[in-house]
C-alpha positions, 0 to 999 in steps of 0.5 A: 520502499516501504511496523514497529517491532514492539514486544512486551513480556510479562514478569513471570519470575526468575531463573528459567522463566526469564531465560525463555522470555529472553530467547523468545525476544531474541528469536522474534527479531531475526532476519531469515532467508526468503525461500532458500539459504544463500544466493538465489542467483546463478552467479554474482550480481549487481544493481538489485531491485526489489518490488512487492505486489498487492498479493505479497509476491516478491520480485527481484531484478538484477544484472545477472553475471551468469548470462551477462543480461538482466534477470527477474525472479519471483518468490511465490511464497514457497520458492524462487523462479525466473519470471517468464521462465528463463534467465536473461531477458534483456538484449544485452548487458543491463547494469542500470535498471529498475523494477516496479509492479502495478495493482493489476499484478503486472511487472515492469522492468527497465534497463540501460541497453548495453553497448553497442546499443543505446537507450532504455529498454522497457518490458511488461510481464502480464503473468504469461509473457514479457512484452517489449515497449518502444524505447522511451529514450534512444540516446546513451543513458545510465541512471534511470527509474520507474514508477506506476501511478494508482491508475496503473500508468507507467512512468520512466525517468532517465538522465537523457535530455539532461533529465527527462520523464515520460509516461506510457499512454495509449501505447505511446510515450508522452513527455511529462514536464520539461526536460533538463531539470539538473540530471539527478544521478543515482536516481529513484522515482515515486508517484504519490496518491496526491497526483504528484510524481517525484524524482530524487537523486544527486545533483550538486547535493541531494535533491527531490524534484516534483511535477504532476502526473498530468504535466505536459512538456512545457510544465517545469519541474519544481525543486521540493523545498527550494533547496537541497536536502543535504550534501553527500558523496558519490563513490563508484556506482553505489547509491548514497541516496534513496527516498520513500513516500508515507501513506500521507505522501510525506517525503522521506530521504535517506543519504550518506553525509559528505566526507567531512561528516564521515559519510554517515547516515541522515534521514530528513522529511519534507513537512510541507515547507522545509526539510527537517531532520528525523532523529539524530544526524550522522548516525550509524554503527561506523563511518563510511556508509553507502548502499543506502535504502529507506522504507516506511510502513503505512503507519509511518514507521521508518527503517533504513539500511546501509553497508560499511565501506571498507569497515565492518567487512562491508556488512550491511545494517538495518536501522529503526527510528525510535520516535520516543527517543528521537534516535536511530537504533540497529534493528534485527542485530548489528548486521544482516549479512555475514560478508560484504553486502552491496546494492541494498534495497529495502521494502515493506511487505504490507500483506505479510507485515514483513520488512524485506531486504535484498542485497548482493553478497556473491550473488543475490540474497533476500532476507525478511524479518517479521514485524510485530502486529501493531493492529489495535485490538478490536472488540467488534462494537458498533460505531456510535450513533453519530454519522461519521463515528467509527469502530472496527470489526474482525473477521476472516478473509482469504484465510487470514484474520483481518480488522476493518474499520466500520462507520455509522453512515448518514443513513444511520446504518453501520457500513464497512468503511473500506472495500473487501480486499483493501488494506486501508480506508481510502485516503483519496479517490484514487488510493490504490491501497483502498481499492480492494478486490473485484467480485463477479456478481454471485461469487464469493471469497474463492480467489477469483476476486483478486486483481491478478487472478487468472482467467477461465471460460464459463463453466459447463454448469453456468450457475453457482453449483458449477463453481466447485474448484474454480478460483479464476475470473470467468471471461465470456460474452455469449454465454456470460457467467450466470447469464440467465439473469432470472429474477429469482436468483439470490446472492444471499447464501450464508456459506457454500452449503447454501448454494443452489442453482438460484442461490449463491454465497454473500461474501459479506456474511463472513463478517458476522451476524447482521452483515450482508451485501447492500440492497438497491434500496440501501444504496439509494438511502446512502446516496440520498443521506450522504448527498453523493453526486459524483465519485469525488464526493462519494470519497468525501462521504462518511463511507469513503468510497474510492474509484476502484474501476471495474474488470472487464468480462471480455478481456479481464482488463481494468477500466476507469481505475482511479476515476469511477466507482462500481459497487454491487448490490445483492439485487438482480437486474434485467442485465444481470445485477444492480449496482451503485455507479459513481463517475465525474458527474453522477452517483446512480444507485439504480445502475444495472450491469452484467454479472461477469463484470468485476466490481467492488463489494462494500458491506452493510450491517443493519443491527445496532447497539441496544442503546437507542439513538436518542439515548446516545445522542443525549449523552455525547453531542460532539467532539470538535473541531475535527480536523483540529490544530491541537485543542479538541473540545468534547460537548457532553451531558454525561460525565467522562470517566476516562479518555484514551488517545491512540494512533492508527497502529494502537500506540497510546499517546500522552495527552492532557485532559481537563474541563472537557478539553483534550490537548493534542498540540504536542502530537505529530500530524496524522490520524488518531482514535479518541475513545471516551468512557462515560460514567454510565459505562458507554464507550464512544470512539471517534477518528480525529485528524490532527493538522 
């Protein structure tokens, strides 16, 4: 349930120039059909769910009246098709249902097994077939939800046993926490990157319950904030509550207020101690709003949707939170649908930067709206010379322009601060959005590295010259991929024209001059300089290395995701290739592994700025404390010409600067970029955390 559409036009004069700008602005905020105009279902539908995987594929599940069963469809960027090849995958009627995906590209669908059967059906689609799991609940249920943790463990909730959550481990269901925590209805469930699981629903008011993902059957569920979020109403089978998690695990809840407050919308967040109102209370373009859904982008931008109940012809409207005015405003027009819309589900597509909405209007509709690119501009300057200084680099990856964070390591070298294929710098050791892609040694950005890529057998010509047209992950043990393991093999080619039987393309070369795969010696230096001794402090190091696990050369499956890190070097080993291995009690830069194993790639750059280390350190000595509670001190021997503070999406913040002190007390908690321009022309950029 997951960017602010911010458009600025230059003043170009009157008449037709202004008209063209107005038209451009209007067209920029238009909802468009995804894949096809009108309904994607064969008949009417209900109980819609929308899920978006890490590759930007859309999945929609719904109760399909045409077959009186549950159906799931996928949009691959061009068209919709039934997942598994057919409509109606459930045993019988499947009204209440849920849909979720994991980082490996698997799809999970749960549903209420219809009368005369009972319990919850659970299915997994692995890209080829649907596989049914044993039922986690066998008694009659209605309300249910599902979610997947960052290490790809499936969790399910139902109102059975007066409220119960289970997880699927080693082909069996385990109880998560004690049963009987108030039976939330119209429920949703989310798993945070903080190791916690949350269930939200209606139970004598809107409530959110939490537990740990490792909880056993005796661990009690806690009521977040110790109280209800607010009061709401329950009408028929249409949800009046939904919630979402921010990138920092902030909980946001959207709900329809009680009849006494005209059934209008409210959004609240949990600030760690209390539920606080976000924006104006009881908002919306009409009274009697229901079918509520909420989405939050990684930058913290909030959107909510609701439909009118017997007002505005039942149409749905999307609202955007304006943090500058602390108000909610309609987004993309007053209405998205042209008729009565129910079963709204709103999500954020991080791959394509779209806001996506599904709803039922005489069948399943899916629409999207392109959000403005709020990624700050990047001049590709190297970070400052102080360990931990950050900057950015822009380059083309998977055919798209991307901007990655760079960092000055404790070894003095410039590194990417995120893995190739990741969407962000790690916020925890088990942050799925930071894992990125998994490469086979000696392969490049050809598509095989995607976590949901197809698998294939070893090519006839078993070296880089035999990879033309192969974009799949290669499986095989005897023989394995490029298994000669010759000491003369090199992973340092600049591009595909450099390929020979002994030379392959270094994927880091695409970033620009000076960038390359780290050598074994580079990893040794980094481990020693950063003081790495485990996966945990590999994450807390300047490099922010997450535990992305590896992909098996035998099965294509994933192992130790969220627990251990495997980072290739460009050097060969007797067993294949050298790599850095991080586990619970070790950081070994001398490990060697088979070339067909899929592992993370982190890139290094040895080129530095023209200024010497002593020059830069003499000019700027420190920015502290970091993290800060609001007052940031700058210790420098050079005069400061200008100070600029932006948030992570490039929006400029209003701060006060005097006497080498920046006052950030009025800013919200989060990550900010502090840029100093010195009188000598030097620019210093530093990432600062505001508590």
